N, C-alpha and C positions, 0 to 999 in steps of 0.2 A: 431361510432368512429370518432373522430376529427383528421383530418390530420394535421401534423405539416408543417409549412412553411419551406423553405430552410434555412431561417435565424434561426428559432427555432432549426432545426436539427444541424446547425453549433454550436450554443450556447450549446446545449446538449452534442455534441461531445467534445467541448472544456472543459466543466465541467467534463466530464468523465475522460479526460486526466489529469486534475488538481487533481481530486480525486485519481487517480492511482499514480500520482507523490507524493501526500501527504502521501499515504500509504507507499511508498518506503522511504520517508524521516523518517517516524515514525519507520519503521523497522531498518533503518540505525542508527537512534538515539539510540535505545535500544541495537543494536549490538555493537555500539561504546562504549556505557556506560558499557557493559559487557566485553569489549575488546575482542570480538570474531570476527574472520575472517568469510568470506562467507563459507569457507571450514569447519570451526568449526561448524557453524549452520547446514550445510548440513549433517555432520557426526552425530550430535545429533538428528536432525529432521527426518533423512532418506528421505529427499527430494533430487531429482536429482539436480545437480549443476545448470543446465540451467533453471530449474523451479525456484529455489530460486533466481537466478540472476535476473530473470524477476520481481519478487516481490521487491527485494532490489533496483532495478534501477527504479521502478515506472512504469513498463510497463504493469501491470495487472490491467485492469479497472474493472473487475468483479472477485474479489478474491474468491476462494473456501474456505468455512469456515473450511473444513478439513485441508487445507494447513495452514491457519492462526493459527489454534490450534497447529499444529506441530511446526510452527515457534515460537509461543508464549511459548510453553513448553521448547523449546531449549533455549530461552532467559530468562526463569524463570519468565515470566510475564503472564498476561491473554490476550486473544484476544481483550478484551475490552480496555486494556491499549493501544494496537496498534491503535484501532479505535479512541479512545479519543485523542491520540497524533496526529493522522492524521487529526482529526477535528480541533485541535489547529493550525496546520500548514496551513490547508485549510483556516481557518478564517483570518489568518495573510497574506494571499496571495491576494493582491489587484486585481489580474486578475479574481479571483473567483466571486467577487461580482459586477463586471462591466458588 
C-alpha cells in the first residue's frame, strides 16, 4: 500500500469538500426549481431536518445513497440527476482542477 504525502492528503481533503459543496449546490438547484423549502423536502422525504440541511448546505462528503434516493424522490428527479448536476458544478469550479 502506497502512503500519501501530506500534500496529497490536503489535495484529497480539498477535493472531497468541493464535491460535497457541489452536491449541495445541485440539491439546492433542484429544490429552488421546484420552489420547495427545506421543510417541504424533509416532510416528503422523511429525512430529519438536520440531516437534510447538511446535504443542502454541502457538508456531506460521502452521501448515503439511501438519503440521495429520498431527496431525489421528494424533488421528483433521479439520484443521477443530482450527481450529474453536481458534476457540472464541480467542473465549472476552477478550484477543483487546480
